[in-house]
N, C-alpha and C positions, 0 to 999 in steps of 0.2 A: 504494500499500500504506499502510495506516495503523497506526501503533503506539501504543497507549493506555498511559498511566501513571496515570490516574485511575480514576473509577468506571465508565467505559465510555462516557461522552459527550465528544464533541469540544469541547463548549462549556463555558465556565467558568460558575459560578453567577452569576445576575443581580446585578450591583453588585459583584462580587468584582474583576473586571479593572481597575477603577479604583483599587483599593486595593493592588496589586501592583507590585513594581518588576521589570519584564522585563529591564532592561539587563544584569544579571550573567549571565543565561543567554544572551541574544542576543549579548552580546559573546564569549562562548565559541564560539557557533555560527560567527559570522563570522571570528573568529581562527583556529580549526582549519581552516575551509574555505579561507581565504586561504593558510595555510601549506601545506595539502594541494596547492593548485594550484601553489604555488612548488615544492614537491618534485617534482611531476609534470613541470613545465617543465623543471626542472634535470636530472632524469634523461634526459628525451627529448633535450635539447640535448647533454648529455654523450655519450649513445650516438652521436648523429649526428656528433659530432667525433672518435669514435674507430672506426677501421675494424674492429678486433678485436671490440669491443662490438657493432658493427652487424651483423657476421656472426652473433654469438650471438643477437641479437634476431630475425634472420630465419630462424633454424633452426627449421623446422616443429615438431618435438617440444617444444622449450623454448617457443616461442611460444604453442602451444596449452595447454602446462602452465601458463603464466603466466595465460592467459585463464580457464582453469578454476579456478586459485587465486584470481583476483579474484572470480569468482562465488561461491565458497565464502565468502570473506571478507565480501561483501555480505550473504549470507544469515545468517552468524553474528551480524554486527553488527546486522542488523535483527530477527532472531528471538530472540536471546539477550542483547540489550543489558542487560536487567534483572538478569541473573546475572553479568555481567562487571564486574570492578573498573574504575573510571574510568581507571586507568593502562593496564590491558590493552586497553580500548576504544580509547583514544587510540593505542596502539602498533599495533593492528590496522588503524586508519584510515590511519596513515602507511605501513604495509606495503602497503596497497591503493593508495595514491596512488603510492608508488613503482613498484609492478608496472604500474599504469596508464601511467606515464611510459615504462616499458619497452615497452609493447605500442603505444603511440601514437608512438613515434619514427619510424615510417614516414612521417608526414605531412610531414617535412622533405625526404624524397626525392620524395614524390608531388606537392607543391605548392610554388609559388614563395614565397619569403619575404614578398614584399609581400601576397600573397593570404592567408597565414597571419596577418600583422599586421592586415590589414583585418577578417578574420573575428573575430580576438580583440577588437579594439575595439569592433565591432558587438555582440558578445556581452556585452562588459562594459556597454555602454550599455543594451541591452535588459534584461539581468539586473538592473541597478540600478533602472531604472524599474519593473519588475515586482515586485521585492521590496519596494520602497517602497509599491506599490499593494497588495500583499498584506498588508502591515503595517498599513496605514491604512484600507482599505476597510471599510465596514459591511456590504457584501454577504456572505452566507454562501456561500463558494466551496465548501464541502463538499457542497452539493447537486448538484454536477457531478462528483463523485467517480467514479460509474459511467461516465460519458462519458469521463473521462480514462483510466480503466482499459481501456475498449473502444478508445479511440484508441491506446493503447500496444500492445494486442494486434494491432490492425489494422496498425500500423506495422511490427511485427516480421514479420508474415505478408507484407506487401508487400516488405520487404527480402529475405526468402528467396525469394519468388517471382521477383524481379528478378535474382537470382543466375543463374537459368536463362534469363530472357528477355533480359537484357542490353540493355534498352531505355533509350536515353538520355532519352526523353520521360518514361518511366514514372519514371526516376531523379529527374528534375527535379521531378515531382509528389511523390514521396516526401520530397524534401528540403524542399519548400516546407511540407508538411504537418507534417514533423518540427520545423521552425523554429516554426510556429504552436503546436504541442503543447506543446514544452518551455518556450516563452515563457509559455503559460498556466500550465503546471505550476509554474513558478517562483513565481508569485503564489500559487497554491493551497497549495504546500508551505510558503511563508513564513508564510501564515495558520495553517496546521496546526501549525507549530513554535510560533508565538506562543501558540496555545491550549494547547499542551503545557507551555509555560513558565509559563502562568497557573494550571496545576493546583496546588491547595493542597499536595499531597504533594511536588511538585517545589520549591515555594517553601520548604517547611520542611525539606527534606533536600539538604544540599550535595552528596552523592554522586550522588543521583538527578538532580540539576540538571546535574552534570558529564556524566552519561550522555546526558540530553537534548541537551546541548551537542554531543557527538560524534555523535549520531544526526542531529541537525539539520545539522551540518556535512556529513555524508556525503550527506544527501538533497540539499542545495543544490549540493554539489559535483557530483553526478551530473547535475542539471539543467543547471548551467554547462557542463560538458564535452559533454554531448549536444547542447545548443544550438550550441555552437562547432563540433562536428563537421558538424552539418547546415548551418550557414551556410557552412562550408568547402566542402562539397559543392555548395552553391548558387552560391557565388562561382566555385569550381572551375577555376581556370586551372592545370592540371596541367603538370608538367615534360615 
């Protein structure tokens, strides 16, 4: 999904990108993303350490309510970001990160700590490499946008189908595809955020730059978390 702040083009004007300083916006992107991941991790660990909170997290109505709230928050941040104040956008992002920690707390029960650690380290390495690639490559990754969208739809359909099939082989293939897809999306989204940061409107408006920072953080946060979850499924030594 692409969100435009400029005149409708993903690309900056020729010669413009060399004249702008992307560091303030990109610094916000990675700062909020990192703090969001820390909030998610802290909440997940806290719930796993408290039996009462764990029972609350596994209460079906509460769990599904949290998942629905997450979806609503992502839609609000993605579709109404231009109408939100920077402060409210940041607050909604952290509410989402906290809720995500709540819903992801199950991984400490489902997987061994060594598996979780290995998946996280591999995620960090792959994410770091692909975000550098996305920021530095001269290849226009937006030309693959349709394929990424089709891949996301196909992945969702496959996950739903395997709920009924319960095939371990199919699950392995889904996990491998998910890892490849979100690895590629990390590079694509990084380049997209970079181009948003190059937009003259963003460069000249501190409030809009802050919004781009939050939206970029959410986008890369989602890439990181999904890549981590599919790597976890792939390594998958369950308890």
